[in-house]
Backbone as CSV, one residue per row, in Angstrom:
resi,resn,N_x,N_y,N_z,CA_x,CA_y,CA_z,C_x,C_y,C_z
1,UNK,-7.799,31.628,-10.620,-6.796,30.462,-10.236,-7.698,29.176,-10.128
2,UNK,-7.364,28.063,-10.775,-7.874,26.922,-10.544,-7.356,26.010,-9.563
3,UNK,-7.999,25.171,-9.043,-7.163,24.318,-7.863,-7.370,23.048,-8.441
4,UNK,-6.287,22.231,-8.759,-6.357,20.789,-9.488,-6.269,19.980,-8.215
5,UNK,-7.067,18.798,-8.379,-7.005,17.619,-7.288,-6.341,16.514,-8.064
6,UNK,-5.115,16.156,-7.418,-4.475,14.983,-7.951,-5.214,13.562,-8.320
7,UNK,-4.850,12.826,-9.182,-5.850,11.556,-9.178,-5.792,10.904,-7.895
8,UNK,-4.748,10.992,-7.242,-4.519,10.197,-6.031,-5.404,10.577,-4.883
9,UNK,-5.437,11.998,-4.829,-6.492,12.593,-3.900,-7.767,12.577,-4.152
10,UNK,-8.195,12.227,-5.440,-9.488,12.370,-6.056,-9.928,10.763,-5.408
11,UNK,-8.928,10.076,-5.733,-9.349,8.451,-5.477,-9.542,8.247,-4.004
12,UNK,-8.555,8.937,-3.147,-8.847,8.910,-1.557,-10.161,9.530,-1.183
13,UNK,-10.382,10.590,-1.798,-11.785,11.227,-1.548,-12.999,10.304,-1.880
14,UNK,-12.978,9.764,-3.064,-14.025,8.633,-3.332,-14.157,7.607,-2.337
15,UNK,-13.053,7.191,-2.160,-13.024,6.005,-1.063,-13.474,6.542,0.437
16,UNK,-13.117,7.533,0.688,-13.585,8.302,2.167,-15.160,8.276,2.254
17,UNK,-15.524,8.651,0.883,-17.214,8.707,1.220,-17.928,7.349,0.932
18,UNK,-17.332,6.325,0.550,-17.827,5.102,0.006,-17.562,4.205,1.249
19,UNK,-16.178,4.194,1.588,-15.817,3.103,2.670,-14.978,3.963,3.789
20,UNK,-15.319,4.559,4.763,-14.710,5.392,5.652,-13.629,4.608,6.509
21,UNK,-14.061,3.122,6.571,-12.891,2.348,7.499,-11.792,2.039,6.649
22,UNK,-12.048,1.678,5.469,-10.867,1.390,4.447,-10.079,2.751,4.259
23,UNK,-10.704,3.792,4.148,-10.039,5.099,4.050,-8.979,5.380,5.001
24,UNK,-9.450,5.250,6.273,-8.586,5.342,7.464,-7.234,4.585,7.502
25,UNK,-7.382,3.105,6.972,-6.566,2.363,6.731,-5.544,2.662,5.624
26,UNK,-6.166,3.070,4.458,-5.349,3.599,3.236,-4.360,4.727,3.764
27,UNK,-5.028,5.664,4.641,-4.274,6.843,4.739,-3.037,6.488,5.816
28,UNK,-3.368,5.695,6.565,-2.153,5.110,7.705,-1.063,4.476,6.933
29,UNK,-1.430,3.506,5.913,-0.442,2.721,5.348,0.338,3.785,4.235
30,UNK,-0.422,4.438,3.599,0.154,5.579,2.483,1.330,6.341,3.481
31,UNK,0.549,6.850,4.455,1.769,7.766,5.336,3.305,6.870,5.650
32,UNK,3.022,5.526,5.927,4.336,4.864,6.015,5.031,4.796,4.826
33,UNK,4.405,4.264,3.672,4.788,4.352,2.275,5.897,5.670,1.885
34,UNK,5.056,6.833,1.935,5.834,8.300,1.635,6.920,8.309,2.329
35,UNK,6.990,7.921,3.659,7.834,8.351,4.681,9.067,7.316,4.347
36,UNK,9.178,6.516,3.502,10.333,5.602,3.305,11.444,6.405,2.569
37,UNK,10.893,7.303,1.777,12.089,8.007,0.922,11.403,9.349,0.375
38,UNK,12.202,10.266,0.213,11.679,11.533,-0.556,11.103,11.347,-2.081
39,UNK,11.612,10.284,-2.570,11.282,10.536,-4.201,10.159,9.537,-4.553
40,UNK,9.487,8.902,-3.641,8.676,7.793,-3.961,7.147,8.520,-4.631
41,UNK,6.970,7.961,-5.961,5.818,8.396,-6.612,4.766,7.519,-6.790
42,UNK,3.587,8.157,-6.487,2.247,7.301,-6.654,1.683,7.679,-7.860
43,UNK,0.852,6.540,-8.257,0.181,6.627,-9.636,-1.079,5.736,-9.314
44,UNK,-2.324,6.069,-9.791,-3.637,5.513,-9.896,-3.637,4.461,-10.993
45,UNK,-3.699,3.139,-10.618,-3.636,2.040,-11.587,-4.273,0.992,-11.122
46,UNK,-4.878,0.100,-11.973,-5.425,-1.060,-11.855,-6.609,-0.988,-10.568
47,UNK,-7.262,0.053,-10.272,-8.116,0.519,-9.299,-7.580,0.815,-7.939
48,UNK,-6.231,1.153,-7.972,-5.685,1.154,-6.556,-4.577,2.415,-6.928
49,UNK,-3.738,2.290,-5.725,-2.470,3.350,-5.891,-1.280,2.378,-5.836
50,UNK,-0.312,2.682,-6.874,0.772,1.977,-7.118,1.872,3.065,-6.832
51,UNK,3.110,2.532,-6.019,4.156,3.154,-5.312,5.493,2.970,-6.140
52,UNK,6.034,3.793,-6.426,7.537,3.334,-7.051,8.503,4.223,-6.326
53,UNK,9.550,3.677,-6.440,10.841,4.553,-6.225,11.585,4.476,-7.453
54,UNK,12.786,3.563,-7.386,13.507,3.162,-8.565,12.585,2.538,-9.390
55,UNK,11.481,1.738,-8.989,10.620,0.824,-9.630,9.549,0.677,-8.658
56,UNK,8.282,0.256,-9.329,7.054,-0.271,-8.476,7.601,-1.159,-7.528
57,UNK,7.049,-0.957,-6.415,7.437,-2.154,-5.111,6.192,-2.732,-4.382
58,UNK,5.161,-1.590,-4.622,3.816,-1.978,-3.647,2.819,-1.183,-4.218
59,UNK,1.565,-1.801,-3.785,0.396,-1.146,-4.269,-0.783,-1.245,-3.045
60,UNK,-1.657,-0.297,-2.940,-2.983,-0.276,-2.066,-3.972,-0.302,-2.801
61,UNK,-5.064,-1.209,-2.460,-6.198,-1.634,-2.910,-7.149,-1.524,-2.020
62,UNK,-8.255,-0.997,-2.159,-9.521,-0.976,-1.362,-10.417,-1.983,-1.727
63,UNK,-11.144,-2.839,-0.814,-12.220,-3.763,-1.181,-13.052,-3.603,-0.223
64,UNK,-14.295,-4.362,-0.326,-15.322,-4.346,0.452,-15.171,-4.180,1.935
65,UNK,-14.576,-5.230,2.094,-14.363,-5.726,3.812,-12.916,-5.535,4.213
66,UNK,-11.843,-5.247,3.373,-10.528,-4.897,3.659,-9.817,-4.094,2.840
67,UNK,-8.567,-3.809,3.114,-7.612,-3.046,2.326,-6.510,-4.163,2.116
68,UNK,-6.066,-4.189,0.729,-4.825,-5.079,0.529,-3.691,-4.129,0.013
69,UNK,-2.502,-4.504,0.981,-1.313,-4.026,0.609,-0.403,-5.092,-0.336
70,UNK,-0.352,-4.824,-1.440,0.457,-5.686,-2.318,1.745,-5.346,-2.561
71,UNK,2.711,-6.445,-2.725,4.037,-6.369,-2.884,4.295,-6.864,-4.079
72,UNK,4.875,-6.108,-5.002,5.305,-6.737,-6.493,6.285,-7.897,-6.424
73,UNK,7.236,-7.697,-5.672,7.983,-9.100,-5.545,7.939,-9.516,-4.105
74,UNK,6.724,-9.756,-3.675,6.606,-10.052,-2.362,7.052,-11.574,-1.946
75,UNK,7.247,-12.480,-3.061,7.341,-13.794,-2.644,9.003,-13.710,-2.291
76,UNK,9.622,-12.667,-2.471,11.270,-12.931,-2.174,11.222,-12.068,-0.669
77,UNK,9.910,-11.659,-0.093,10.420,-10.807,1.243,10.226,-12.072,2.023
78,UNK,11.250,-11.637,3.406,11.111,-12.752,4.520,9.671,-12.498,5.102
79,UNK,9.031,-13.401,6.027,7.784,-13.165,6.524,7.954,-13.700,7.919
80,UNK,8.669,-12.949,8.649,8.728,-13.431,10.179,7.626,-13.411,11.206
81,UNK,6.595,-12.599,10.358,5.222,-12.559,11.109,4.116,-13.173,10.739
82,UNK,4.467,-13.867,9.663,3.512,-14.833,9.047,2.279,-14.261,8.571
83,UNK,2.305,-12.966,7.937,1.063,-12.109,7.485,1.161,-12.012,6.009
84,UNK,1.993,-12.306,5.263,1.983,-12.421,3.825,0.924,-13.481,3.330
85,UNK,0.041,-13.002,2.468,-0.840,-13.931,1.724,-0.559,-14.147,0.376
86,UNK,-0.887,-15.248,-0.485,-0.905,-15.371,-1.857,0.091,-16.684,-2.128
87,UNK,0.102,-16.903,-3.320,0.737,-18.283,-3.631,1.415,-18.160,-4.917
88,UNK,1.250,-16.929,-5.574,1.881,-16.880,-7.206,3.553,-16.907,-7.141
89,UNK,4.016,-16.794,-8.217,5.537,-16.687,-8.432,6.047,-15.585,-7.862
90,UNK,5.410,-14.255,-7.949,5.965,-13.028,-7.414,5.414,-12.307,-6.209
91,UNK,4.011,-11.975,-6.685,3.252,-11.010,-5.717,2.975,-11.745,-4.262
92,UNK,2.776,-10.811,-3.257,2.274,-11.228,-2.237,1.539,-10.288,-1.515
93,UNK,0.619,-10.423,-0.566,-0.186,-9.370,-0.038,-0.660,-9.403,1.466
94,UNK,-0.792,-8.379,2.069,-1.296,-8.221,3.478,-2.644,-7.781,3.462
95,UNK,-3.794,-8.570,4.014,-5.108,-7.955,4.108,-5.107,-7.169,5.459
96,UNK,-5.741,-6.141,5.430,-5.945,-5.296,6.672,-7.399,-5.020,6.705
97,UNK,-8.011,-5.452,7.842,-9.393,-5.301,8.044,-9.800,-4.160,9.013
98,UNK,-8.841,-3.835,9.689,-9.088,-2.632,10.650,-7.619,-1.685,10.626
99,UNK,-7.675,-0.625,11.351,-6.650,0.389,11.370,-5.452,-0.291,12.443
100,UNK,-6.038,-1.113,13.465,-5.014,-1.575,14.392,-4.281,-2.617,13.853
101,UNK,-4.667,-3.236,12.733,-3.914,-4.318,12.078,-2.627,-3.731,11.351
102,UNK,-2.764,-2.708,11.078,-1.315,-1.875,10.467,-0.224,-2.070,11.379
103,UNK,-0.368,-1.875,12.849,0.730,-2.135,13.719,0.716,-3.588,14.065
104,UNK,-0.359,-4.198,14.262,-0.332,-5.542,14.739,0.440,-6.482,13.365
105,UNK,0.153,-6.203,12.201,0.748,-6.960,11.153,2.031,-6.486,10.669
106,UNK,2.894,-5.600,11.378,4.018,-4.962,11.194,4.175,-4.497,9.721
107,UNK,3.056,-3.761,9.344,3.202,-3.383,8.022,4.405,-2.456,7.717
108,UNK,4.778,-1.636,8.553,6.068,-0.601,8.476,7.227,-1.577,8.163
109,UNK,7.533,-2.413,9.010,8.555,-3.617,8.580,8.483,-3.845,7.355
110,UNK,7.569,-4.355,6.722,7.247,-5.125,5.310,7.502,-3.964,4.260
111,UNK,7.022,-2.879,4.630,7.226,-2.014,3.642,8.508,-1.636,3.580
112,UNK,9.485,-1.575,4.546,10.733,-1.340,4.525,11.537,-2.188,3.766
113,UNK,11.239,-3.497,3.983,11.766,-4.575,3.427,11.451,-4.608,1.862
114,UNK,10.326,-4.353,1.364,9.931,-4.199,0.298,10.691,-2.813,-0.520
115,UNK,10.612,-1.874,0.070,11.512,-0.768,-0.674,13.077,-0.877,-0.701
116,UNK,13.377,-1.594,0.360,15.015,-1.834,0.268,15.272,-2.660,-0.751
117,UNK,14.300,-3.856,-1.056,14.608,-4.701,-2.013,14.497,-4.465,-3.532
118,UNK,14.109,-3.146,-3.778,13.899,-2.674,-5.151,15.035,-1.603,-5.270
119,UNK,15.678,-1.190,-4.335,16.688,-0.291,-4.552,17.899,-0.729,-5.265
120,UNK,18.508,0.002,-5.964,19.639,-0.628,-6.758,20.832,-0.879,-6.074
């Protein structure tokens, strides 16, 4: 019986070995994303994990000094906590340098808003 590791699990494993601090942040944010709805799918693309329900709505990317939570249509999101960064037409992101910033920067609220925004 062969045990296959998903591409997402493999990517997370690689990050855990190379960047343990970013790995903890990734796991925390990913848990919030997957808790939004039962049908959320994840795929490894562009060097990170993209998340989709009806359509893609966010992605997680690990960098040397931080994790970036990217919102596909982030320019349309309300930013009551002034944590969204970026100035392009569509995308916005939240930079996370530590695990406690996941709570401090209200990541769950932004994820909920981004997820609701893409629902039909």
